[in-house]
C-alpha positions as CSV (number, residue, x, y, z in Angstrom):
1,X,112.4,70.0,117.0
2,X,112.2,73.8,116.5
3,X,110.5,74.7,113.3
4,X,112.9,75.5,110.5
5,X,112.7,78.6,107.6
6,X,113.4,77.3,104.4
7,X,116.7,78.5,103.2
8,X,115.6,80.4,100.3
9,X,113.6,82.7,102.7
10,X,116.1,83.3,105.2
11,X,117.7,86.7,105.1
12,X,121.5,86.9,103.9
13,X,122.6,88.6,107.2
14,X,121.0,90.4,110.0
15,X,121.7,94.1,111.0
16,X,123.9,94.4,114.0
17,X,124.8,98.0,114.1
18,X,122.4,101.0,114.9
19,X,123.0,102.3,111.1
20,X,122.4,98.9,109.7
21,X,119.3,98.4,111.6
22,X,117.9,101.9,110.6
23,X,118.6,100.9,106.8
24,X,116.6,97.7,107.3
25,X,113.7,99.4,109.2
26,X,113.3,101.7,106.2
27,X,113.4,98.8,103.8
28,X,110.6,97.3,105.9
29,X,108.7,100.4,106.0
30,X,109.2,101.1,102.3
31,X,108.0,97.3,101.6
32,X,104.6,98.1,103.4
33,X,104.3,101.1,101.3
34,X,104.6,99.3,98.0
35,X,102.2,96.6,99.4
36,X,99.6,99.2,100.3
37,X,100.3,101.0,96.9
38,X,101.0,98.4,94.5
39,X,100.0,94.9,96.0
40,X,101.9,91.8,96.5
41,X,102.0,90.7,93.0
42,X,103.6,94.0,91.7
43,X,106.2,94.4,94.6
44,X,109.7,94.1,93.4
45,X,113.0,94.6,95.5
46,X,114.0,97.3,93.3
47,X,110.5,99.2,93.8
48,X,111.3,98.9,97.5
49,X,114.9,99.9,97.3
50,X,113.7,103.1,95.4
51,X,111.1,104.0,97.9
52,X,113.6,103.2,100.9
53,X,116.3,105.1,99.3
54,X,118.8,102.7,99.5
55,X,120.8,100.7,96.3
56,X,119.6,97.4,95.2
57,X,123.1,96.4,96.1
58,X,122.4,97.2,99.8
59,X,119.0,95.4,99.6
60,X,120.6,92.1,98.4
61,X,123.0,92.2,101.3
62,X,120.1,91.5,103.3
63,X,117.1,90.0,101.3
64,X,118.2,88.0,98.1
65,X,115.0,87.8,96.9
66,X,111.1,89.3,97.3
67,X,110.0,86.5,98.9
68,X,112.7,86.6,101.7
69,X,111.8,90.2,102.0
70,X,108.1,89.6,102.5
71,X,109.0,86.4,104.9
72,X,111.1,88.8,106.9
73,X,108.5,91.6,107.1
74,X,105.9,89.1,108.3
75,X,108.3,87.6,111.0
76,X,108.8,91.1,112.2
77,X,105.1,91.6,112.5
78,X,104.6,88.1,114.3
79,X,107.4,88.8,116.7
80,X,106.0,92.1,117.6
81,X,102.8,90.6,118.1
82,X,104.3,88.0,120.3
83,X,105.7,90.5,122.4
84,X,102.5,92.3,123.1
85,X,100.9,89.1,124.2
86,X,103.6,88.4,126.5
87,X,103.5,91.5,128.0
88,X,100.0,91.4,128.5
89,X,100.3,87.8,130.0
90,X,103.0,89.0,132.5
91,X,100.9,92.2,133.8
92,X,97.8,89.9,134.2
93,X,100.0,87.3,136.4
94,X,97.6,86.7,139.4
95,X,94.6,88.3,137.9
96,X,91.3,86.6,137.8
97,X,90.6,84.4,134.8
98,X,87.8,86.6,133.6
99,X,90.1,89.9,133.3
100,X,92.8,87.7,131.9
101,X,90.6,86.8,129.0
102,X,89.6,90.5,128.5
103,X,93.1,91.8,128.6
104,X,94.0,88.9,125.9
105,X,91.2,89.8,123.6
106,X,91.7,93.8,123.9
107,X,95.4,93.4,123.1
108,X,95.0,91.1,120.1
109,X,92.3,93.1,118.9
110,X,94.2,96.3,119.2
111,X,97.0,94.6,117.4
112,X,94.9,93.9,114.2
113,X,93.3,97.1,114.1
114,X,95.9,99.9,114.9
115,X,96.9,99.9,111.1
116,X,94.3,97.7,109.7
117,X,95.5,98.4,105.8
118,X,98.7,97.2,107.0
119,X,97.4,94.0,108.4
120,X,95.3,93.3,105.3
121,X,98.5,93.5,103.2
122,X,100.3,91.4,105.1
123,X,97.7,88.6,105.2
124,X,97.6,89.0,101.2
125,X,101.5,88.8,101.0
126,X,101.8,85.4,102.1
127,X,99.4,83.7,100.3
128,X,102.2,81.8,98.2
129,X,105.0,81.7,100.8
130,X,105.6,78.9,103.2
131,X,105.4,80.5,106.4
132,X,104.6,77.6,108.7
133,X,107.6,77.9,110.9
134,X,106.7,81.6,111.6
135,X,103.5,80.6,112.6
136,X,104.7,77.8,114.8
137,X,107.4,80.0,116.6
138,X,104.6,82.6,117.3
139,X,102.4,79.9,118.4
140,X,105.1,78.4,120.8
141,X,105.8,81.9,122.3
142,X,102.2,82.6,122.7
143,X,101.4,79.4,124.4
144,X,104.2,79.7,126.7
145,X,103.2,83.2,127.8
146,X,99.2,82.3,128.1
147,X,99.7,79.1,129.8
148,X,101.9,80.5,132.5
149,X,99.3,83.3,133.0
150,X,96.5,80.9,133.4
151,X,98.6,78.8,135.9
152,X,98.6,82.0,138.0
153,X,94.7,82.8,138.0
154,X,93.7,83.8,141.5
155,X,90.0,82.0,140.8
156,X,90.6,79.0,138.8
157,X,92.6,75.9,138.5
158,X,92.5,73.8,135.3
159,X,93.4,70.1,135.3
160,X,94.8,70.1,131.7
161,X,95.8,73.8,131.5
162,X,97.5,73.1,127.9
163,X,94.3,72.1,126.5
164,X,92.2,74.7,127.9
165,X,94.8,77.4,127.0
166,X,94.9,76.0,123.3
167,X,91.2,76.0,122.9
168,X,90.8,79.3,124.3
169,X,93.7,80.9,122.2
170,X,92.3,79.4,119.2
171,X,88.7,80.8,119.7
172,X,90.0,84.2,120.5
173,X,92.5,84.4,117.6
174,X,89.9,82.9,115.3
175,X,86.9,85.1,116.2
176,X,89.2,88.4,116.5
177,X,90.6,87.3,112.7
178,X,87.1,86.9,111.2
179,X,85.8,90.0,112.9
180,X,88.6,91.7,111.4
181,X,88.3,90.4,107.9
182,X,84.7,91.1,107.8
183,X,85.4,94.9,108.1
184,X,82.7,95.3,110.9
185,X,81.6,98.8,111.8
186,X,83.3,99.8,114.9
187,X,80.1,99.1,117.0
188,X,79.5,95.7,115.5
189,X,83.2,94.7,116.4
190,X,82.8,96.1,119.9
191,X,79.6,93.9,120.1
192,X,81.3,90.9,118.8
193,X,84.2,91.4,121.3
194,X,81.9,91.9,124.2
195,X,80.0,88.5,123.2
196,X,83.5,86.8,122.9
197,X,84.5,87.9,126.6
198,X,81.2,86.3,127.7
199,X,81.7,83.1,125.9
200,X,85.5,82.8,126.9
201,X,84.7,83.4,130.6
202,X,81.9,80.7,130.7
203,X,84.2,78.4,129.2
204,X,86.7,78.9,131.7
205,X,84.2,78.8,134.5
206,X,83.1,75.5,133.1
207,X,86.4,73.9,132.8
208,X,88.0,75.4,136.4
209,X,88.4,73.0,139.3
210,X,87.4,75.5,141.7
């Protein structure tokens, strides 16, 4: 059964026209700005509406409450991240397992660090929200993309590719997030990423049947 978002966190409607999409994009960007300047506890729909240059009534057309707005912002972030991983997985189709690992690690690390202050703000914003459905939908998309990628590896075959993939993704995502949250210097982070590549390559070689 597909994970379901709690009704209270669901947006009232989705934008369907270009003008409405631009309005919601402005609301999302304003939400990020308020999160960065004031933090999640001082964020209100009124402040976001003022920053976005829209009326509170327009805000409520889409987001009935603050929690729904934060939930939607994180949904947008995870969807964009999933799309990046899916793109990388398609681009690596038929490559060696080692190159696949490098590409996956680089993609995830870049996504986390392009706007690090935003990533940290989003982490803090969901502390009190039930975002389990978002995480599960994200995981399903990532697993589908990365399993298909691993199945196409030119130099490796795996007896239980789903388990191999789950282990690999868990290690990569967990290590990258830990390195990110520790706010390592650039050279330290680069060193960790290099070691992570070596570790994942060694794991794939150990569990490969060829």
